[in-house]
C-alpha positions as CSV (number, residue, x, y, z in Angstrom):
1,M,-226.3,-90.5,-27.6
2,R,-224.8,-92.9,-25.0
3,P,-221.2,-92.2,-23.9
4,A,-219.9,-95.6,-25.0
5,V,-221.5,-95.3,-28.5
6,D,-220.2,-91.7,-28.8
7,Q,-216.7,-92.8,-27.9
8,K,-216.8,-95.7,-30.4
9,I,-217.9,-93.4,-33.2
10,K,-215.2,-90.8,-32.5
11,M,-212.6,-93.5,-32.3
12,Q,-213.5,-94.9,-35.7
13,F,-213.5,-91.4,-37.2
14,C,-210.1,-90.5,-35.8
15,C,-208.6,-93.8,-36.8
16,K,-209.7,-93.3,-40.4
17,R,-208.0,-89.9,-40.4
18,I,-204.8,-91.5,-39.1
19,Q,-204.9,-94.1,-41.9
20,R,-205.4,-91.4,-44.6
21,G,-202.5,-89.3,-43.2
22,Q,-204.9,-86.4,-42.3
23,P,-204.5,-84.1,-39.3
24,F,-205.7,-85.7,-36.1
25,S,-208.4,-84.1,-34.0
26,A,-207.0,-82.6,-30.8
27,G,-210.2,-83.3,-29.0
28,A,-209.5,-87.1,-29.3
29,G,-206.9,-86.8,-26.6
30,R,-209.6,-86.9,-24.0
31,F,-210.3,-90.5,-24.9
32,P,-207.6,-92.9,-23.6
33,I,-208.8,-95.8,-25.8
34,I,-208.4,-93.6,-28.9
35,R,-204.9,-92.6,-27.9
36,R,-203.9,-96.3,-27.5
37,H,-205.5,-97.3,-30.8
38,R,-204.0,-94.4,-32.6
39,K,-200.5,-95.4,-31.4
40,Q,-201.0,-99.1,-32.4
41,V,-202.1,-98.1,-35.9
42,Q,-199.3,-95.7,-36.3
43,N,-196.7,-98.2,-35.1
44,R,-198.0,-101.0,-37.3
45,A,-198.2,-98.8,-40.4
46,A,-194.7,-97.4,-39.8
47,R,-193.2,-100.9,-39.4
48,H,-195.0,-102.8,-42.2
49,G,-196.8,-100.3,-44.3
50,E,-200.6,-100.0,-44.8
51,R,-200.8,-103.7,-46.0
52,A,-200.3,-104.7,-42.4
53,L,-203.6,-103.2,-41.4
54,P,-206.6,-105.5,-41.2
55,R,-208.3,-106.4,-44.5
56,Q,-211.6,-104.7,-43.6
57,T,-209.8,-101.6,-42.5
58,R,-208.0,-101.4,-45.9
59,Q,-211.3,-101.9,-47.8
60,R,-213.0,-99.1,-45.8
61,H,-209.9,-96.9,-46.5
62,E,-210.1,-97.6,-50.2
63,Q,-213.8,-97.0,-50.4
64,A,-213.4,-93.8,-48.5
65,G,-210.7,-92.7,-50.9
66,D,-213.0,-93.4,-53.8
67,V,-215.7,-91.1,-52.3
68,L,-213.1,-88.4,-51.6
69,R,-211.7,-88.5,-55.1
70,G,-215.2,-88.4,-56.6
71,H,-216.8,-85.7,-54.4
72,V,-214.3,-83.7,-52.3
73,A,-211.7,-83.1,-55.0
74,R,-212.0,-80.0,-57.1
75,Q,-214.9,-80.3,-59.5
76,H,-217.3,-78.2,-61.5
77,I,-220.6,-78.6,-63.2
78,V,-220.9,-78.4,-67.0
79,P,-222.5,-75.1,-67.9
80,G,-226.1,-75.5,-69.2
81,A,-226.8,-78.7,-67.4
82,K,-230.1,-77.4,-66.0
83,L,-231.3,-76.0,-69.4
84,P,-233.1,-79.2,-70.6
85,A,-235.1,-79.4,-67.3
86,G,-236.2,-75.8,-67.7
87,V,-237.2,-76.3,-71.4
88,Q,-239.0,-79.5,-70.5
89,Q,-241.1,-77.8,-67.8
90,A,-242.1,-74.9,-70.0
91,L,-243.1,-77.1,-73.0
92,F,-244.8,-79.6,-70.6
93,S,-247.0,-76.8,-69.2
94,F,-248.2,-75.9,-72.7
95,G,-249.0,-79.6,-73.4
96,V,-251.1,-79.8,-70.2
97,M,-253.0,-76.6,-71.3
98,A,-253.8,-78.3,-74.6
99,M,-255.1,-81.4,-72.9
100,Q,-257.2,-79.3,-70.4
101,R,-258.7,-77.3,-73.3
102,L,-260.0,-80.6,-74.8
103,I,-261.3,-81.8,-71.5
104,N,-263.1,-78.6,-70.8
105,S,-264.9,-78.7,-74.1
106,Y,-267.1,-81.6,-73.0
107,G,-268.9,-79.8,-70.2
108,S,-268.6,-79.2,-66.5
109,A,-269.5,-82.7,-65.4
110,F,-266.8,-84.3,-67.5
111,M,-264.3,-81.7,-66.4
112,A,-265.1,-82.2,-62.7
113,G,-264.7,-86.0,-63.1
114,F,-261.4,-85.6,-64.8
115,N,-260.1,-83.2,-62.1
116,G,-261.2,-85.5,-59.3
117,A,-259.7,-88.6,-60.8
118,N,-256.5,-86.6,-61.6
119,K,-256.1,-85.9,-57.9
120,L,-256.3,-89.6,-57.1
121,D,-253.8,-90.2,-59.9
122,T,-251.4,-87.6,-58.4
123,F,-251.7,-89.1,-54.9
124,A,-251.1,-92.7,-56.3
125,F,-248.1,-91.4,-58.2
126,M,-246.3,-89.9,-55.2
127,P,-244.5,-93.1,-54.1
128,I,-243.3,-93.8,-57.6
129,Q,-241.9,-90.3,-57.8
130,S,-240.2,-90.8,-54.4
131,F,-238.6,-94.0,-55.6
132,A,-237.3,-92.3,-58.8
133,T,-236.0,-89.3,-56.8
134,A,-234.1,-91.5,-54.5
135,A,-232.7,-93.4,-57.5
136,T,-231.4,-90.2,-59.0
137,T,-229.4,-89.4,-55.8
138,F,-228.2,-93.0,-55.5
139,V,-226.9,-93.1,-59.0
140,G,-225.2,-89.7,-58.7
141,Q,-223.4,-90.8,-55.5
142,N,-222.2,-94.1,-56.9
143,I,-221.0,-92.8,-60.2
144,G,-219.1,-90.2,-58.3
145,A,-217.6,-92.9,-56.2
146,N,-216.8,-95.1,-59.3
147,R,-219.1,-97.9,-58.2
148,P,-221.1,-98.7,-61.4
149,E,-222.1,-102.2,-60.2
150,R,-224.2,-100.6,-57.5
151,V,-225.9,-98.4,-60.1
152,H,-227.2,-101.5,-61.8
153,K,-228.4,-103.1,-58.6
154,G,-230.1,-99.9,-57.5
155,T,-231.8,-99.6,-60.9
156,V,-233.2,-103.1,-60.8
157,A,-234.4,-102.7,-57.2
158,T,-236.1,-99.4,-58.0
159,L,-237.8,-100.8,-61.0
160,W,-239.2,-103.8,-59.0
161,M,-240.5,-101.5,-56.3
162,S,-242.1,-99.0,-58.7
163,C,-243.7,-101.7,-60.9
164,G,-244.9,-103.6,-57.9
165,F,-246.5,-100.5,-56.4
166,S,-248.1,-99.8,-59.8
167,V,-249.8,-103.2,-59.8
168,L,-250.9,-102.7,-56.2
169,V,-252.4,-99.3,-56.9
170,A,-254.3,-100.7,-59.9
171,A,-255.6,-103.6,-57.8
172,L,-256.8,-101.3,-55.1
173,L,-258.3,-98.4,-57.1
174,L,-260.0,-100.3,-59.9
175,P,-262.5,-102.0,-57.7
176,T,-263.0,-99.0,-55.5
177,G,-262.8,-96.2,-58.1
178,R,-266.4,-95.2,-58.0
179,F,-266.4,-95.1,-54.2
180,C,-263.3,-92.9,-54.2
181,M,-264.8,-90.5,-56.7
182,R,-267.6,-89.9,-54.2
183,L,-265.1,-88.0,-52.2
184,F,-265.3,-85.3,-54.8
185,S,-268.9,-85.4,-56.0
186,T,-272.1,-87.5,-55.7
187,E,-273.3,-86.7,-59.2
188,P,-273.5,-89.9,-61.4
189,A,-272.1,-88.1,-64.4
190,V,-269.0,-86.9,-62.5
191,I,-268.4,-90.3,-60.9
192,E,-268.6,-92.1,-64.3
193,S,-266.3,-89.5,-65.9
194,G,-263.7,-89.9,-63.2
195,F,-263.9,-93.7,-63.2
196,A,-263.4,-93.7,-67.0
197,Y,-260.1,-91.9,-66.4
198,L,-259.0,-94.3,-63.7
199,A,-260.1,-97.4,-65.6
200,R,-258.1,-96.4,-68.7
201,I,-254.8,-95.4,-67.1
202,L,-254.3,-97.7,-64.1
203,P,-253.8,-100.9,-66.1
204,F,-250.9,-99.2,-67.8
205,Y,-249.4,-97.5,-64.8
206,W,-246.3,-99.8,-64.9
207,M,-245.3,-98.2,-68.2
208,L,-245.2,-94.8,-66.5
209,A,-243.2,-96.3,-63.6
210,I,-240.5,-97.8,-65.9
211,M,-240.2,-94.6,-68.0
212,F,-240.0,-92.3,-65.0
213,V,-237.4,-94.5,-63.2
214,L,-235.2,-94.9,-66.2
215,S,-235.3,-91.2,-66.9
216,S,-234.4,-90.4,-63.3
217,I,-231.5,-92.9,-63.4
218,M,-230.1,-91.2,-66.5
219,R,-230.5,-87.8,-65.0
220,G,-228.6,-89.0,-62.0
221,A,-225.8,-90.0,-64.3
222,G,-225.7,-86.6,-65.9
223,E,-227.7,-87.5,-69.1
224,M,-230.3,-84.7,-69.5
225,M,-231.2,-84.6,-73.1
226,V,-232.6,-88.1,-73.7
227,P,-235.1,-87.9,-70.7
228,M,-236.2,-84.5,-72.0
229,I,-236.7,-85.8,-75.5
230,S,-238.6,-88.8,-74.2
231,S,-241.0,-86.8,-72.0
232,L,-241.7,-84.2,-74.7
233,A,-242.1,-86.7,-77.4
234,A,-244.5,-88.7,-75.3
235,L,-246.5,-85.6,-74.7
236,W,-246.5,-83.7,-78.0
237,L,-246.0,-86.5,-80.5
238,A,-248.3,-89.0,-78.8
239,R,-250.5,-88.0,-76.0
240,V,-251.9,-84.7,-77.3
241,P,-252.6,-85.8,-80.9
242,A,-253.9,-89.2,-79.7
243,A,-256.3,-87.4,-77.3
244,Y,-257.9,-85.4,-80.0
245,L,-258.1,-88.4,-82.4
246,L,-259.6,-90.7,-79.7
247,A,-262.2,-88.0,-78.8
248,H,-263.2,-87.6,-82.4
249,F,-263.4,-91.3,-83.4
250,F,-264.3,-93.0,-80.1
251,G,-265.9,-90.4,-77.9
252,P,-264.7,-88.5,-74.8
253,M,-264.7,-91.4,-72.4
254,N,-261.8,-93.0,-74.4
255,I,-259.6,-89.9,-74.4
256,H,-257.6,-91.2,-71.5
257,F,-256.1,-94.0,-73.5
258,C,-253.8,-91.3,-74.9
259,Y,-251.7,-91.5,-71.7
260,A,-250.8,-95.1,-72.4
261,I,-249.9,-94.3,-76.0
262,G,-247.6,-91.5,-74.8
263,W,-245.9,-93.7,-72.2
264,A,-245.4,-96.4,-74.9
265,L,-243.5,-93.8,-77.1
266,G,-241.5,-92.7,-74.1
267,L,-240.5,-96.2,-73.3
268,A,-239.5,-96.8,-77.0
269,I,-237.0,-93.9,-76.5
270,C,-235.8,-94.6,-73.0
271,V,-235.3,-98.3,-72.9
272,P,-233.0,-98.8,-76.0
273,Y,-230.9,-95.8,-74.9
274,Y,-230.6,-97.2,-71.3
275,F,-229.4,-100.6,-72.6
276,S,-227.0,-98.9,-74.9
277,G,-225.0,-97.8,-71.9
278,R,-224.0,-94.4,-73.4
279,W,-225.7,-92.6,-70.5
280,K,-223.0,-93.9,-68.2
281,E,-220.4,-91.6,-69.9
282,K,-222.5,-88.4,-69.4
283,S,-221.4,-87.6,-65.9
284,I,-221.6,-83.9,-65.2
285,V,-218.9,-84.1,-62.6
286,V,-215.5,-83.3,-64.1
287,R,-212.6,-84.3,-61.9
288,A,-209.6,-82.1,-61.6
289,A,-206.3,-83.0,-63.3
290,G,-204.5,-85.7,-61.4
291,G,-207.7,-87.2,-59.9
292,S,-208.7,-90.8,-60.8
């Protein structure tokens, strides 16, 4: 870091500590410009109070105080907050096993096509998962800092990015699906089986993006139960039964429509609860007595 930039950063840090009434770093005495600025701030605050400070300085001070009250003050996590995530992972694994059993019953070519297309699906889903993970952290930080208006803006931005990427993925993989399947096998039966998977889930990928982002937003706010219920209902009440029914009545190539049916049920649970606003009151951070 350049000396001038380093000195400026240290000056800003030390001045903020002065404004908050916190102990001043002894190491700042080596910087004459910091000593002069410290004295000016102290004299102005002593004569006229904090309101005499520049407006931008007061705003930064207030925002920093919000963050301190939300994160640095004594706090604890509600016991059992991680239990829904553990239950969801366990039951989800059983659901995947039930789906894999159905897929395997149609022979090695169908199974190989499914597994190859599933790898492409997993790769395409990674950016959406990254958006949702970032949204979880963003929501947790802003709720802790008492900035709910930023939570709404972040949710809208994340939904736009996730849905836009879903449309882009569908536009790229649908025309090139058979070519991409050749990365895993050159057998026509395997290629057609894998392309059937891609062709039946990619047009509905935006549903998965919305459900996943809203669930992550609610988890960031401390609401664990509704995302768990949404995911398990989508899997056990919709996807698995629909897969067996579709295979029986419409053949194995149409099994994969069960994913869209499951996502639709998940959205039917997530979206109304999100707009109800009750998830905003589920913060797992409990502030100490006397905190704001």
